[in-house]
Structures are given as C-alpha cells and as structure tokens.
A tleap script that builds the chain and sets N, CA, C and O, in Angstrom:
source leaprc.protein.ff14SB
mol = sequence {
  NVAL HIE ILE SER LEU LEU CYS TYR CYS LEU
  THR ALA LEU CYS LEU VAL GLU GLY SER GLU
  VAL THR GLN ILE PRO THR ILE LEU TRP LYS
  LEU LYS GLU SER ASP ALA GLN MET ASN CYS
  SER HIE THR LYS GLY ALA THR TYR THR GLN
  MET TYR TRP TYR ARG GLN LEU PRO GLY GLU
  GLY MET LYS GLN VAL VAL TYR THR SER SER
  TYR SER ASP PRO GLU TYR GLY ASP PHE ARG
  GLU ASP LYS TYR PRO THR VAL LYS ALA VAL
  ALA GLU SER GLY SER PHE THR VAL LYS LYS
  LEU GLU ALA GLY ASP SER GLY MET TYR PHE
  CYS ALA VAL SER GLN HIE SER ASP THR ASP
  ASN LYS TYR SER CYS THR LYS THR PRO VAL
  PHE GLN GLN ASP VAL CTHR
}
set mol.1.N position { 93.841 86.116 124.326 }
set mol.1.CA position { 94.300 87.467 124.132 }
set mol.1.C position { 93.642 88.027 122.880 }
set mol.1.O position { 93.735 87.428 121.809 }
set mol.2.N position { 92.978 89.174 123.005 }
set mol.2.CA position { 92.367 89.845 121.861 }
set mol.2.C position { 93.324 90.899 121.316 }
set mol.2.O position { 94.003 91.588 122.078 }
set mol.3.N position { 93.372 91.015 120.011 }
set mol.3.CA position { 94.212 91.991 119.338 }
set mol.3.C position { 93.310 92.943 118.585 }
set mol.3.O position { 92.387 92.514 117.893 }
set mol.4.N position { 93.571 94.240 118.715 }
set mol.4.CA position { 92.745 95.257 118.083 }
set mol.4.C position { 93.440 95.825 116.858 }
set mol.4.O position { 94.606 96.214 116.923 }
set mol.5.N position { 92.720 95.872 115.733 }
set mol.5.CA position { 93.222 96.508 114.531 }
set mol.5.C position { 92.211 97.554 114.105 }
set mol.5.O position { 91.040 97.233 113.905 }
set mol.6.N position { 92.635 98.782 113.962 }
set mol.6.CA position { 91.771 99.867 113.520 }
set mol.6.C position { 92.007 100.101 112.041 }
set mol.6.O position { 93.154 100.129 111.596 }
set mol.7.N position { 90.940 100.268 111.271 }
set mol.7.CA position { 91.056 100.440 109.833 }
set mol.7.C position { 90.541 101.820 109.435 }
set mol.7.O position { 89.456 102.221 109.855 }
set mol.8.N position { 91.303 102.541 108.636 }
set mol.8.CA position { 90.927 103.878 108.192 }
set mol.8.C position { 91.091 103.997 106.690 }
set mol.8.O position { 91.838 103.248 106.062 }
set mol.9.N position { 90.369 104.964 106.128 }
set mol.9.CA position { 90.585 105.325 104.734 }
set mol.9.C position { 91.614 106.438 104.707 }
set mol.9.O position { 91.600 107.321 105.564 }
set mol.10.N position { 92.486 106.401 103.751 }
set mol.10.CA position { 93.581 107.349 103.661 }
set mol.10.C position { 93.427 108.203 102.416 }
set mol.10.O position { 93.049 107.700 101.358 }
set mol.11.N position { 93.713 109.480 102.532 }
set mol.11.CA position { 93.619 110.358 101.377 }
set mol.11.C position { 94.938 111.071 101.123 }
set mol.11.O position { 94.948 112.206 100.647 }
set mol.12.N position { 96.031 110.427 101.432 }
set mol.12.CA position { 97.343 111.008 101.160 }
set mol.12.C position { 97.756 110.723 99.722 }
set mol.12.O position { 97.011 110.086 98.978 }
set mol.13.N position { 98.920 111.182 99.333 }
set mol.13.CA position { 99.472 110.985 98.004 }
set mol.13.C position { 98.601 111.597 96.906 }
set mol.13.O position { 98.676 111.156 95.759 }
set mol.14.N position { 97.785 112.591 97.220 }
set mol.14.CA position { 96.876 113.189 96.232 }
set mol.14.C position { 96.030 112.107 95.579 }
set mol.14.O position { 95.880 112.080 94.358 }
set mol.15.N position { 95.491 111.236 96.375 }
set mol.15.CA position { 94.793 110.084 95.836 }
set mol.15.C position { 93.330 110.416 95.578 }
set mol.15.O position { 93.035 111.125 94.616 }
set mol.16.N position { 92.424 109.944 96.382 }
set mol.16.CA position { 91.010 110.224 96.179 }
set mol.16.C position { 90.419 110.723 97.477 }
set mol.16.O position { 90.957 110.475 98.556 }
set mol.17.N position { 89.311 111.427 97.367 }
set mol.17.CA position { 88.628 111.903 98.558 }
set mol.17.C position { 88.132 110.715 99.359 }
set mol.17.O position { 87.652 109.734 98.790 }
set mol.18.N position { 88.247 110.798 100.688 }
set mol.18.CA position { 87.894 109.686 101.556 }
set mol.18.C position { 86.466 109.222 101.412 }
set mol.18.O position { 86.175 108.046 101.629 }
set mol.19.N position { 85.554 110.131 101.046 }
set mol.19.CA position { 84.156 109.753 100.924 }
set mol.19.C position { 83.932 108.789 99.762 }
set mol.19.O position { 82.874 108.167 99.678 }
set mol.20.N position { 84.913 108.656 98.864 }
set mol.20.CA position { 84.778 107.769 97.728 }
set mol.20.C position { 85.559 106.469 97.919 }
set mol.20.O position { 85.585 105.617 97.030 }
set mol.21.N position { 86.191 106.323 99.075 }
set mol.21.CA position { 86.931 105.109 99.402 }
set mol.21.C position { 86.306 104.518 100.648 }
set mol.21.O position { 86.124 105.215 101.646 }
set mol.22.N position { 85.977 103.231 100.599 }
set mol.22.CA position { 85.315 102.587 101.722 }
set mol.22.C position { 86.172 101.438 102.220 }
set mol.22.O position { 86.597 100.573 101.454 }
set mol.23.N position { 86.413 101.451 103.519 }
set mol.23.CA position { 87.175 100.370 104.142 }
set mol.23.C position { 86.371 99.868 105.323 }
set mol.23.O position { 86.168 100.599 106.293 }
set mol.24.N position { 85.905 98.613 105.251 }
set mol.24.CA position { 85.029 98.049 106.268 }
set mol.24.C position { 85.604 96.705 106.686 }
set mol.24.O position { 86.085 95.983 105.813 }
set mol.25.N position { 85.590 96.322 107.930 }
set mol.25.CA position { 85.083 97.065 109.080 }
set mol.25.C position { 86.086 98.102 109.567 }
set mol.25.O position { 87.258 98.077 109.191 }
set mol.26.N position { 85.606 99.022 110.416 }
set mol.26.CA position { 86.490 100.064 110.905 }
set mol.26.C position { 87.272 99.605 112.120 }
set mol.26.O position { 88.274 100.227 112.474 }
set mol.27.N position { 86.845 98.544 112.762 }
set mol.27.CA position { 87.610 98.012 113.898 }
set mol.27.C position { 87.472 96.498 113.917 }
set mol.27.O position { 86.390 95.954 113.695 }
set mol.28.N position { 88.556 95.848 114.180 }
set mol.28.CA position { 88.551 94.392 114.283 }
set mol.28.C position { 89.112 93.993 115.636 }
set mol.28.O position { 90.139 94.516 116.071 }
set mol.29.N position { 88.443 93.073 116.294 }
set mol.29.CA position { 88.970 92.457 117.516 }
set mol.29.C position { 89.138 90.991 117.196 }
set mol.29.O position { 88.162 90.296 116.913 }
set mol.30.N position { 90.361 90.518 117.239 }
set mol.30.CA position { 90.636 89.146 116.850 }
set mol.30.C position { 91.453 88.451 117.922 }
set mol.30.O position { 92.158 89.093 118.701 }
set mol.31.N position { 91.347 87.130 117.952 }
set mol.31.CA position { 92.143 86.336 118.868 }
set mol.31.C position { 93.560 86.167 118.328 }
set mol.31.O position { 93.785 86.138 117.118 }
set mol.32.N position { 94.496 86.059 119.249 }
set mol.32.CA position { 95.878 85.790 118.875 }
set mol.32.C position { 95.931 84.530 118.016 }
set mol.32.O position { 95.186 83.578 118.251 }
set mol.33.N position { 96.810 84.528 117.025 }
set mol.33.CA position { 97.019 83.434 116.081 }
set mol.33.C position { 95.940 83.358 114.993 }
set mol.33.O position { 96.068 82.555 114.069 }
set mol.34.N position { 94.880 84.174 115.079 }
set mol.34.CA position { 93.880 84.169 114.011 }
set mol.34.C position { 94.330 85.130 112.908 }
set mol.34.O position { 95.343 85.815 113.048 }
set mol.35.N position { 93.568 85.175 111.809 }
set mol.35.CA position { 93.861 86.077 110.698 }
set mol.35.C position { 92.843 87.208 110.692 }
set mol.35.O position { 91.688 87.017 111.073 }
set mol.36.N position { 93.279 88.392 110.255 }
set mol.36.CA position { 92.378 89.549 110.145 }
set mol.36.C position { 92.392 90.036 108.705 }
set mol.36.O position { 93.424 90.476 108.199 }
set mol.37.N position { 91.242 89.957 108.049 }
set mol.37.CA position { 91.136 90.426 106.666 }
set mol.37.C position { 90.427 91.766 106.632 }
set mol.37.O position { 89.399 91.949 107.283 }
set mol.38.N position { 90.977 92.703 105.872 }
set mol.38.CA position { 90.389 94.021 105.686 }
set mol.38.C position { 90.105 94.219 104.210 }
set mol.38.O position { 90.901 93.820 103.360 }
set mol.39.N position { 88.980 94.829 103.906 }
set mol.39.CA position { 88.586 95.074 102.522 }
set mol.39.C position { 88.517 96.568 102.265 }
set mol.39.O position { 88.196 97.352 103.158 }
set mol.40.N position { 88.822 96.950 101.041 }
set mol.40.CA position { 88.789 98.354 100.650 }
set mol.40.C position { 88.193 98.437 99.254 }
set mol.40.O position { 88.528 97.635 98.382 }
set mol.41.N position { 87.312 99.402 99.043 }
set mol.41.CA position { 86.735 99.595 97.712 }
set mol.41.C position { 86.571 101.093 97.452 }
set mol.41.O position { 86.621 101.910 98.371 }
set mol.42.N position { 86.374 101.428 96.185 }
set mol.42.CA position { 86.196 102.838 95.818 }
set mol.42.C position { 85.216 102.944 94.658 }
set mol.42.O position { 84.895 101.954 94.000 }
set mol.43.N position { 84.752 104.162 94.424 }
set mol.43.CA position { 83.787 104.425 93.355 }
set mol.43.C position { 84.373 105.365 92.306 }
set mol.43.O position { 83.627 106.049 91.605 }
set mol.44.N position { 85.686 105.407 92.191 }
set mol.44.CA position { 86.348 106.299 91.242 }
set mol.44.C position { 86.406 105.730 89.830 }
set mol.44.O position { 86.701 106.465 88.887 }
set mol.45.N position { 86.134 104.445 89.662 }
set mol.45.CA position { 86.138 103.859 88.332 }
set mol.45.C position { 87.339 102.972 88.072 }
set mol.45.O position { 88.252 102.874 88.891 }
set mol.46.N position { 87.319 102.327 86.911 }
set mol.46.CA position { 88.303 101.302 86.574 }
set mol.46.C position { 89.697 101.846 86.301 }
set mol.46.O position { 90.644 101.064 86.224 }
set mol.47.N position { 89.860 103.156 86.150 }
set mol.47.CA position { 91.199 103.695 85.907 }
set mol.47.C position { 91.999 103.859 87.197 }
set mol.47.O position { 93.207 104.087 87.139 }
set mol.48.N position { 91.353 103.749 88.360 }
set mol.48.CA position { 92.046 103.822 89.650 }
set mol.48.C position { 92.445 102.408 90.063 }
set mol.48.O position { 91.791 101.785 90.899 }
set mol.49.N position { 93.508 101.918 89.476 }
set mol.49.CA position { 93.905 100.514 89.645 }
set mol.49.C position { 94.909 100.283 90.772 }
set mol.49.O position { 95.072 99.151 91.227 }
set mol.50.N position { 95.584 101.342 91.228 }
set mol.50.CA position { 96.603 101.170 92.267 }
set mol.50.C position { 95.977 101.222 93.659 }
set mol.50.O position { 95.104 102.047 93.928 }
set mol.51.N position { 96.436 100.330 94.540 }
set mol.51.CA position { 95.987 100.324 95.928 }
set mol.51.C position { 97.203 100.205 96.828 }
set mol.51.O position { 98.112 99.418 96.563 }
set mol.52.N position { 97.210 100.982 97.882 }
set mol.52.CA position { 98.296 101.008 98.851 }
set mol.52.C position { 97.739 100.622 100.214 }
set mol.52.O position { 96.646 101.052 100.583 }
set mol.53.N position { 98.475 99.823 100.955 }
set mol.53.CA position { 98.094 99.461 102.322 }
set mol.53.C position { 99.198 99.921 103.264 }
set mol.53.O position { 100.379 99.669 103.022 }
set mol.54.N position { 98.803 100.598 104.341 }
set mol.54.CA position { 99.729 101.165 105.320 }
set mol.54.C position { 99.431 100.612 106.702 }
set mol.54.O position { 98.314 100.183 106.989 }
set mol.55.N position { 100.440 100.628 107.546 }
set mol.55.CA position { 100.305 100.196 108.933 }
set mol.55.C position { 100.939 101.266 109.819 }
set mol.55.O position { 102.015 101.784 109.522 }
set mol.56.N position { 100.243 101.583 110.916 }
set mol.56.CA position { 100.807 102.486 111.915 }
set mol.56.C position { 100.652 101.840 113.282 }
set mol.56.O position { 99.543 101.715 113.801 }
set mol.57.N position { 101.777 101.431 113.861 }
set mol.57.CA position { 101.777 100.830 115.185 }
set mol.57.C position { 101.857 101.926 116.237 }
set mol.57.O position { 102.348 103.015 115.944 }
set mol.58.N position { 101.388 101.669 117.457 }
set mol.58.CA position { 101.421 102.689 118.506 }
set mol.58.C position { 102.832 103.259 118.685 }
set mol.58.O position { 103.805 102.516 118.807 }
set mol.59.N position { 102.919 104.584 118.697 }
set mol.59.CA position { 104.194 105.260 118.905 }
set mol.59.C position { 105.094 105.318 117.691 }
set mol.59.O position { 106.223 105.799 117.786 }
set mol.60.N position { 104.621 104.836 116.545 }
set mol.60.CA position { 105.424 104.831 115.330 }
set mol.60.C position { 104.738 105.631 114.240 }
set mol.60.O position { 103.548 105.932 114.331 }
set mol.61.N position { 105.494 105.972 113.210 }
set mol.61.CA position { 104.928 106.614 112.037 }
set mol.61.C position { 104.266 105.593 111.127 }
set mol.61.O position { 104.405 104.386 111.325 }
set mol.62.N position { 103.551 106.084 110.137 }
set mol.62.CA position { 102.881 105.216 109.184 }
set mol.62.C position { 103.907 104.627 108.211 }
set mol.62.O position { 104.797 105.333 107.738 }
set mol.63.N position { 103.776 103.327 107.915 }
set mol.63.CA position { 104.675 102.654 106.979 }
set mol.63.C position { 103.853 101.954 105.911 }
set mol.63.O position { 102.829 101.338 106.207 }
set mol.64.N position { 104.304 102.051 104.672 }
set mol.64.CA position { 103.624 101.329 103.609 }
set mol.64.C position { 104.003 99.857 103.678 }
set mol.64.O position { 105.182 99.503 103.677 }
set mol.65.N position { 102.986 99.007 103.737 }
set mol.65.CA position { 103.211 97.565 103.778 }
set mol.65.C position { 103.316 97.013 102.361 }
set mol.65.O position { 104.229 96.246 102.054 }
set mol.66.N position { 102.379 97.406 101.499 }
set mol.66.CA position { 102.340 96.826 100.160 }
set mol.66.C position { 101.699 97.800 99.178 }
set mol.66.O position { 100.779 98.546 99.512 }
set mol.67.N position { 102.212 97.765 97.973 }
set mol.67.CA position { 101.614 98.450 96.824 }
set mol.67.C position { 101.101 97.354 95.922 }
set mol.67.O position { 101.819 96.398 95.630 }
set mol.68.N position { 99.857 97.483 95.473 }
set mol.68.CA position { 99.301 96.469 94.592 }
set mol.68.C position { 98.440 97.127 93.520 }
set mol.68.O position { 97.958 98.247 93.687 }
set mol.69.N position { 98.262 96.417 92.435 }
set mol.69.CA position { 97.378 96.902 91.372 }
set mol.69.C position { 96.661 95.710 90.773 }
set mol.69.O position { 97.014 94.558 91.028 }
set mol.70.N position { 95.653 96.003 89.975 }
set mol.70.CA position { 94.867 94.915 89.396 }
set mol.70.C position { 95.557 94.284 88.196 }
set mol.70.O position { 95.037 93.320 87.634 }
set mol.71.N position { 96.712 94.800 87.789 }
set mol.71.CA position { 97.388 94.249 86.616 }
set mol.71.C position { 98.828 93.796 86.874 }
set mol.71.O position { 99.519 93.430 85.924 }
set mol.72.N position { 99.304 93.808 88.122 }
set mol.72.CA position { 100.667 93.353 88.385 }
set mol.72.C position { 100.759 92.709 89.767 }
set mol.72.O position { 99.834 92.812 90.573 }
set mol.73.N position { 101.856 92.059 90.024 }
set mol.73.CA position { 102.085 91.429 91.324 }
set mol.73.C position { 102.301 92.490 92.393 }
set mol.73.O position { 102.820 93.565 92.095 }
set mol.74.N position { 101.911 92.205 93.637 }
set mol.74.CA position { 102.129 93.179 94.721 }
set mol.74.C position { 103.614 93.386 94.997 }
set mol.74.O position { 104.433 92.493 94.781 }
set mol.75.N position { 103.944 94.583 95.480 }
set mol.75.CA position { 105.312 94.920 95.857 }
set mol.75.C position { 105.333 95.230 97.348 }
set mol.75.O position { 104.619 96.120 97.809 }
set mol.76.N position { 106.151 94.497 98.105 }
set mol.76.CA position { 106.109 94.543 99.558 }
set mol.76.C position { 107.198 95.377 100.221 }
set mol.76.O position { 107.072 95.669 101.410 }
set mol.77.N position { 108.227 95.764 99.546 }
set mol.77.CA position { 109.274 96.530 100.215 }
set mol.77.C position { 109.884 95.757 101.368 }
set mol.77.O position { 110.447 94.683 101.156 }
set mol.78.N position { 109.784 96.282 102.595 }
set mol.78.CA position { 110.398 95.666 103.777 }
set mol.78.C position { 109.506 94.640 104.472 }
set mol.78.O position { 109.912 94.064 105.482 }
set mol.79.N position { 108.294 94.397 103.953 }
set mol.79.CA position { 107.357 93.490 104.607 }
set mol.79.C position { 107.272 92.167 103.858 }
set mol.79.O position { 107.678 92.077 102.700 }
set mol.80.N position { 106.744 91.141 104.521 }
set mol.80.CA position { 106.678 89.794 103.947 }
set mol.80.C position { 105.281 89.478 103.406 }
set mol.80.O position { 104.272 89.753 104.054 }
set mol.81.N position { 105.248 88.904 102.224 }
set mol.81.CA position { 103.972 88.534 101.603 }
set mol.81.C position { 103.244 87.458 102.397 }
set mol.81.O position { 102.014 87.466 102.446 }
set mol.82.N position { 103.976 86.525 103.026 }
set mol.82.CA position { 103.300 85.467 103.771 }
set mol.82.C position { 102.611 86.009 105.025 }
set mol.82.O position { 101.667 85.387 105.512 }
set mol.83.N position { 103.050 87.140 105.557 }
set mol.83.CA position { 102.416 87.762 106.721 }
set mol.83.C position { 101.254 88.665 106.297 }
set mol.83.O position { 100.257 88.768 107.012 }
set mol.84.N position { 101.379 89.323 105.128 }
set mol.84.CA position { 100.390 90.312 104.679 }
set mol.84.C position { 99.922 90.030 103.247 }
set mol.84.O position { 100.161 90.852 102.362 }
set mol.85.N position { 99.266 88.901 102.996 }
set mol.85.CA position { 98.805 88.632 101.636 }
set mol.85.C position { 97.707 89.608 101.201 }
set mol.85.O position { 96.897 90.060 102.010 }
set mol.86.N position { 97.703 89.914 99.914 }
set mol.86.CA position { 96.704 90.813 99.345 }
set mol.86.C position { 96.016 90.144 98.163 }
set mol.86.O position { 96.557 89.232 97.538 }
set mol.87.N position { 94.807 90.623 97.873 }
set mol.87.CA position { 94.074 90.205 96.682 }
set mol.87.C position { 93.589 91.479 96.006 }
set mol.87.O position { 92.961 92.326 96.641 }
set mol.88.N position { 93.880 91.612 94.724 }
set mol.88.CA position { 93.431 92.780 93.957 }
set mol.88.C position { 93.110 92.308 92.546 }
set mol.88.O position { 93.912 92.503 91.633 }
set mol.89.N position { 91.953 91.691 92.357 }
set mol.89.CA position { 91.566 91.133 91.067 }
set mol.89.C position { 90.917 92.162 90.157 }
set mol.89.O position { 90.972 92.029 88.935 }
set mol.90.N position { 90.299 93.193 90.740 }
set mol.90.CA position { 89.623 94.227 89.953 }
set mol.90.C position { 90.072 95.597 90.451 }
set mol.90.O position { 90.571 95.726 91.569 }
set mol.91.N position { 89.892 96.606 89.622 }
set mol.91.CA position { 90.355 97.953 89.963 }
set mol.91.C position { 89.635 98.534 91.174 }
set mol.91.O position { 90.254 99.229 91.980 }
set mol.92.N position { 88.347 98.265 91.318 }
set mol.92.CA position { 87.532 98.952 92.317 }
set mol.92.C position { 87.607 98.397 93.730 }
set mol.92.O position { 86.998 98.969 94.634 }
set mol.93.N position { 88.327 97.310 93.954 }
set mol.93.CA position { 88.383 96.768 95.316 }
set mol.93.C position { 89.610 95.883 95.505 }
set mol.93.O position { 90.256 95.451 94.550 }
set mol.94.N position { 89.901 95.633 96.785 }
set mol.94.CA position { 91.006 94.762 97.131 }
set mol.94.C position { 90.905 94.371 98.593 }
set mol.94.O position { 90.125 94.947 99.351 }
set mol.95.N position { 91.701 93.386 98.981 }
set mol.95.CA position { 91.721 92.979 100.381 }
set mol.95.C position { 93.164 92.822 100.851 }
set mol.95.O position { 94.089 92.639 100.061 }
set mol.96.N position { 93.313 92.900 102.164 }
set mol.96.CA position { 94.617 92.842 102.830 }
set mol.96.C position { 94.413 92.018 104.084 }
set mol.96.O position { 93.456 92.246 104.825 }
set mol.97.N position { 95.296 91.062 104.334 }
set mol.97.CA position { 95.158 90.188 105.495 }
set mol.97.C position { 96.416 90.258 106.346 }
set mol.97.O position { 97.533 90.299 105.831 }
set mol.98.N position { 96.214 90.272 107.657 }
set mol.98.CA position { 97.315 90.108 108.599 }
set mol.98.C position { 97.185 88.681 109.127 }
set mol.98.O position { 96.213 88.351 109.807 }
set mol.99.N position { 98.166 87.840 108.812 }
set mol.99.CA position { 98.115 86.426 109.167 }
set mol.99.C position { 98.701 86.186 110.554 }
set mol.99.O position { 99.611 86.891 110.990 }
set mol.100.N position { 98.163 85.181 111.236 }
set mol.100.CA position { 98.674 84.711 112.533 }
set mol.100.C position { 98.989 85.882 113.462 }
set mol.100.O position { 100.144 86.152 113.790 }
set mol.101.N position { 97.930 86.560 113.870 }
set mol.101.CA position { 98.074 87.777 114.664 }
set mol.101.C position { 98.892 87.577 115.929 }
set mol.101.O position { 98.771 86.567 116.622 }
set mol.102.N position { 99.720 88.562 116.205 }
set mol.102.CA position { 100.509 88.637 117.432 }
set mol.102.C position { 100.184 89.973 118.092 }
set mol.102.O position { 99.620 90.861 117.454 }
set mol.103.N position { 100.538 90.117 119.365 }
set mol.103.CA position { 100.282 91.372 120.074 }
set mol.103.C position { 100.910 92.556 119.341 }
set mol.103.O position { 100.348 93.652 119.349 }
set mol.104.N position { 102.052 92.355 118.716 }
set mol.104.CA position { 102.742 93.426 118.001 }
set mol.104.C position { 102.045 93.885 116.737 }
set mol.104.O position { 102.463 94.875 116.136 }
set mol.105.N position { 100.986 93.193 116.312 }
set mol.105.CA position { 100.233 93.600 115.125 }
set mol.105.C position { 99.147 94.624 115.446 }
set mol.105.O position { 98.550 95.185 114.528 }
set mol.106.N position { 98.875 94.881 116.732 }
set mol.106.CA position { 97.840 95.853 117.099 }
set mol.106.C position { 98.235 97.223 116.600 }
set mol.106.O position { 99.350 97.680 116.851 }
set mol.107.N position { 97.334 97.882 115.895 }
set mol.107.CA position { 97.622 99.203 115.359 }
set mol.107.C position { 96.554 99.629 114.385 }
set mol.107.O position { 95.475 99.039 114.333 }
set mol.108.N position { 96.855 100.661 113.606 }
set mol.108.CA position { 95.929 101.177 112.598 }
set mol.108.C position { 96.413 100.748 111.224 }
set mol.108.O position { 97.611 100.769 110.942 }
set mol.109.N position { 95.475 100.360 110.374 }
set mol.109.CA position { 95.770 99.934 109.016 }
set mol.109.C position { 94.941 100.798 108.069 }
set mol.109.O position { 93.754 101.026 108.299 }
set mol.110.N position { 95.577 101.272 107.013 }
set mol.110.CA position { 94.960 102.210 106.086 }
set mol.110.C position { 95.018 101.663 104.670 }
set mol.110.O position { 95.965 100.967 104.303 }
set mol.111.N position { 94.006 101.981 103.878 }
set mol.111.CA position { 94.115 101.720 102.444 }
set mol.111.C position { 93.984 103.035 101.708 }
set mol.111.O position { 93.352 103.973 102.196 }
set mol.112.N position { 94.579 103.099 100.540 }
set mol.112.CA position { 94.488 104.272 99.676 }
set mol.112.C position { 94.480 103.780 98.238 }
set mol.112.O position { 95.018 102.714 97.940 }
set mol.113.N position { 93.873 104.549 97.350 }
set mol.113.CA position { 93.866 104.180 95.934 }
set mol.113.C position { 94.347 105.355 95.097 }
set mol.113.O position { 94.263 106.512 95.508 }
set mol.114.N position { 94.852 105.028 93.916 }
set mol.114.CA position { 95.392 106.052 93.036 }
set mol.114.C position { 95.174 105.664 91.584 }
set mol.114.O position { 95.113 104.483 91.243 }
set mol.115.N position { 95.059 106.670 90.742 }
set mol.115.CA position { 94.926 106.434 89.312 }
set mol.115.C position { 96.291 106.172 88.679 }
set mol.115.O position { 96.405 105.385 87.739 }
set mol.116.N position { 97.311 106.827 89.193 }
set mol.116.CA position { 98.660 106.678 88.655 }
set mol.116.C position { 99.587 106.246 89.771 }
set mol.116.O position { 99.453 106.698 90.908 }
set mol.117.N position { 100.517 105.382 89.454 }
set mol.117.CA position { 101.493 104.957 90.448 }
set mol.117.C position { 102.663 105.923 90.454 }
set mol.117.O position { 103.115 106.382 89.405 }
set mol.118.N position { 103.147 106.224 91.652 }
set mol.118.CA position { 104.334 107.047 91.817 }
set mol.118.C position { 105.480 106.085 92.079 }
set mol.118.O position { 105.849 105.852 93.229 }
set mol.119.N position { 106.039 105.531 91.024 }
set mol.119.CA position { 107.009 104.452 91.145 }
set mol.119.C position { 108.201 104.822 92.020 }
set mol.119.O position { 108.661 103.999 92.811 }
set mol.120.N position { 108.702 106.033 91.891 }
set mol.120.CA position { 109.886 106.429 92.651 }
set mol.120.C position { 109.598 106.678 94.118 }
set mol.120.O position { 110.492 106.524 94.950 }
set mol.121.N position { 108.371 107.061 94.460 }
set mol.121.CA position { 108.073 107.475 95.822 }
set mol.121.C position { 106.968 106.659 96.482 }
set mol.121.O position { 106.372 107.126 97.452 }
set mol.122.N position { 106.674 105.463 95.994 }
set mol.122.CA position { 105.533 104.734 96.525 }
set mol.122.C position { 105.725 104.211 97.944 }
set mol.122.O position { 104.772 103.714 98.543 }
set mol.123.N position { 106.939 104.309 98.499 }
set mol.123.CA position { 107.177 103.908 99.882 }
set mol.123.C position { 107.428 105.100 100.792 }
set mol.123.O position { 107.899 104.924 101.916 }
set mol.124.N position { 107.121 106.321 100.326 }
set mol.124.CA position { 107.516 107.500 101.095 }
set mol.124.C position { 106.366 108.211 101.788 }
set mol.124.O position { 106.593 109.233 102.436 }
set mol.125.N position { 105.146 107.715 101.680 }
set mol.125.CA position { 104.014 108.435 102.251 }
set mol.125.C position { 104.008 108.357 103.772 }
set mol.125.O position { 104.098 107.273 104.349 }
set mol.126.N position { 103.902 109.516 104.413 }
set mol.126.CA position { 103.801 109.536 105.872 }
set mol.126.C position { 102.714 110.493 106.330 }
set mol.126.O position { 102.631 110.790 107.521 }
set mol.127.N position { 101.880 110.984 105.426 }
set mol.127.CA position { 100.814 111.907 105.811 }
set mol.127.C position { 99.759 111.186 106.636 }
set mol.127.O position { 99.557 109.982 106.478 }
set mol.128.N position { 99.089 111.917 107.512 }
set mol.128.CA position { 98.022 111.324 108.303 }
set mol.128.C position { 96.712 111.423 107.528 }
set mol.128.O position { 96.597 112.266 106.638 }
set mol.129.N position { 95.734 110.599 107.835 }
set mol.129.CA position { 94.488 110.608 107.079 }
set mol.129.C position { 93.698 111.899 107.310 }
set mol.129.O position { 93.640 112.429 108.420 }
set mol.130.N position { 93.097 112.380 106.233 }
set mol.130.CA position { 92.247 113.556 106.304 }
set mol.130.C position { 90.836 113.139 106.670 }
set mol.130.O position { 90.156 113.841 107.419 }
set mol.131.N position { 90.391 112.011 106.153 }
set mol.131.CA position { 89.060 111.488 106.427 }
set mol.131.C position { 89.205 110.231 107.269 }
set mol.131.O position { 90.032 109.368 106.974 }
set mol.132.N position { 88.402 110.133 108.312 }
set mol.132.CA position { 88.421 108.935 109.123 }
set mol.132.C position { 86.990 108.475 109.376 }
set mol.132.O position { 86.095 109.292 109.596 }
set mol.133.N position { 86.786 107.189 109.343 }
set mol.133.CA position { 85.482 106.659 109.715 }
set mol.133.C position { 85.415 106.643 111.234 }
set mol.133.O position { 86.430 106.452 111.903 }
set mol.134.N position { 84.221 106.844 111.780 }
set mol.134.CA position { 84.061 106.821 113.223 }
set mol.134.C position { 84.251 105.410 113.756 }
set mol.134.O position { 83.751 104.443 113.181 }
set mol.135.N position { 84.971 105.305 114.849 }
set mol.135.CA position { 85.203 104.026 115.509 }
set mol.135.C position { 84.480 104.088 116.843 }
set mol.135.O position { 84.742 104.985 117.645 }
set mol.136.N position { 83.577 103.151 117.095 }
set mol.136.CA position { 82.831 103.165 118.350 }
set mol.136.C position { 83.272 102.040 119.241 }
set mol.136.O position { 82.753 101.889 120.348 }
savepdb mol mol.pdb
quit
C-alpha cells in the first residue's frame, strides 16, 4: 500500500513570503509502515528561528502539529513526538518526520517560519497557503 503526502510552503501567520521558504520534496509516495521525512529551509536569515509544521487531512481543516525553534524543545500540543519527530538545529532549516506511515497519514503537510513566536496563538492558524509549489 502506497501512502501519499503532499508538502507545501505556508505563508500564514504573517510569516514570510513563500518564495523565500523552500520545502522539498513536494510529493512523497511511501510504503505503509515506512517513515516520511520532509525538509524545510528559508533565506530570511538567522533571526527567523521559529518553524511551524501543519497537517491537513482530506476533508479536514489544517492543524498545527508542532512548533519548534532552534533554541528550545519542540511543542506538540495534541500530537505525539514519537509519531512526528522534528530536528531544528539551525535557524535556517528544519525537518519533520511522519513515523510508521498508516493510510490515515495521507494528506498535505506544510511548514512555515517566523521571526517572532506568537505564544498565545501558535495553535490557532487555519489560513490556507498563498504560495504553493507545483505538484506533478
């Protein structure tokens, strides 16, 4: 069974223009029980230390999976770290993994970066992406 994960750059939360945020690959086809790693980077500089990862499953709204920064531990909210581990060692890039893929993991995954964290509202973003990479 193949599982499809679509990856997009997100420009919500007044973050950065999509052309300055790169998330590759734009589509992943993986076997069930395998892991899918997604990478995100930006060219905004070392002051943009916050990174957000979102998931949107078919028929559902976008949900924030994790907030991470290069200087603190990730914050997962309603999601589990063992299912969605992240790496954010430097300000300009980070990675997000979906472990042991199941059919229910098929969906779109987004990354976003910010210079300042919105501590009170970091789980409230539901805007759709303004910039999208082409998926073929």
